[in-house]
C-alpha positions, 0 to 999 in steps of 0.5 A, a space after each residue: 075843520 081842515 088841518 092848518 097848512 105847515 108854514 113854509 120852511 127855508 129848508 128842503 128836507 131829506 131822509 138819509 135814504 133820499 139824501 144818499 141817492 143824490 150821490 149819483 154814482 160818486 165814487 168812495 175814496 175812503 176805506 175802513 182803515 181811513 175811517 178808523 183814523 178819522 173818527 172821533 172817540 165814541 163816534 162809531 161812523 160806518 163806511 156805509 154811513 159815510 158813503 150815504 151822507 158825505 159823498 152826496 155832500 161832497 158832490 154838492 160842495 163841488 158845485 158850490 166851489 165851482 159856482 164861487 170860482 166862476 163868480 170870482 172869474 167874472 169879477 176879475 174879468 170885470 175889473 181886468 185883474 188877475 188876482 188869485 181866487 180866495 179860498 172856499 171856507 166851510 164851517 162845521 158847527 154844533 154842540 160838544 160831543 155831537 161829532 163835529 171833529 169826525 165830520 170835518 176830518 172826513 170832509 177833509 179827506 174826501 175833498 183832498 181826493 177830488 180829481 183836481 186835488 185841492 189843497 184842503 186845510 182844517 182848523 178848529 176854533 179851540 186854538 182861539 180860546 183865551 189862554 187859561 191864565 186869561 180866563 182865570 183873570 177874567 173869571 171865565 174859567 167855568 165859561 170855557 166854550 162860551 162865546 166870551 171865552 174866545 179871542 173873537 177879534 183874533 179869529 175874525 183877523 185870521 179869517 180875513 187874512 185867509 179870504 184876503 189871500 195872505 200867503 202865510 198865516 199863523 193860527 194858534 194851537 190848542 192841546 186837549 191834553 193840557 187843556 190850554 192854548 200852547 204859547 210856543 206852537 203855531 199852525 201855518 196856513 198857506 193859501 189853501 183852496 179850501 179851508 174847513 173851520 170847525 167850532 161851537 159858535 162859528 155861526 153866532 152873530 151877536 149884539 151890534 156895538 152901541 155906537 153902531 160901528 161896522 162889525 164883522 162875524 165869522 159867518 161872514 167869511 163862510 161860504 157854506 155852513 153845516 150844523 150837526 144836530 141831535 136831541 139833548 138827551 143824546 148829546 148828554 149820553 154821548 158826552 158822559 160816554 166820552 168822559 168815561 172813555 177818556 178816564 180810561 185812556 187820555 186821563 191816565 197820562 200824568 201830563 193830562 190836565 184831567 189826570 186827577 180824574 183817571 181814578 174816579 170810580 165809574 159812578 163818580 165819573 158819571 156823576 161828574 160828567 153829568 154835572 159838567 154837562 148840566 152846569 156848563 155844556 147844556 146852558 151853552 148849547 141852549 143859549 149860544 149854539 142851538 139858536 145858530 142852527 137855522 143859520 146853517 146851509 145844511 143841517 145833519 140830524 143824528 139819531 140815538 146811535 150817532 148815525 145821521 138820520 135826516 138832512 136839511 138843505 137850505 133853499 137858494 
């Protein structure tokens, strides 16, 4: 009996070797010192991997940006207006500990070094978390990172202002040291050419309102979305390794929210990190993050050593 044909996929799949060939001679503008500055804790990306993965990606993004700009030019010509072009927004999504920050920072550095030198800003959704006092009052302290722990209305207003060309937009700032939003600090966004938005749930939609009134989602403002994927066992291992590294570094700062954990023995630290993963991060991954994977324009899949091993690009 003949094998059943594989169902058609909305993606074109590449091995990393196939993907890297799409670099097409694109020149690397980062060096090893740049990567040391840009990589996140326990994300040992090499210069070779950066070349193989991110040079083809930035080449692809250059075509997307050009296409969107041409579309806006056609629209302005039709309307007879001379308005400024809105920023191109790139979304980077994925689990805790998967390496979203490394990807976002490398992309920012490479995009800024395009020949046109576009102004490229980077925002994380952490700043749009509700303050700890609000989470405590709502009984959400153990749900931090879940969709309901974010001020989604404020985040949507921010993205809308960016796309609308507002000249100066204030974005809230989050501190991983004190594990809270900083009430007296703001990040100023001033009409970038490209904005990279990194966060757990940026591709999520949700249930429509009961009254069927119009609703906007963050993904409505994103021009190109990237999901970083990995097996759950790898993610758990990376999360525990990161916790152990922080125990020996940032947690030792007396101002750190997690300072009390700095003296944990290694077995106790592993046990605690595993429990946090199992009780908080894993349910959020399964319920909220993984279901958005197939909404991404590009999926970067990582292997056990944190290196990207496969790329899936959505068909147009």
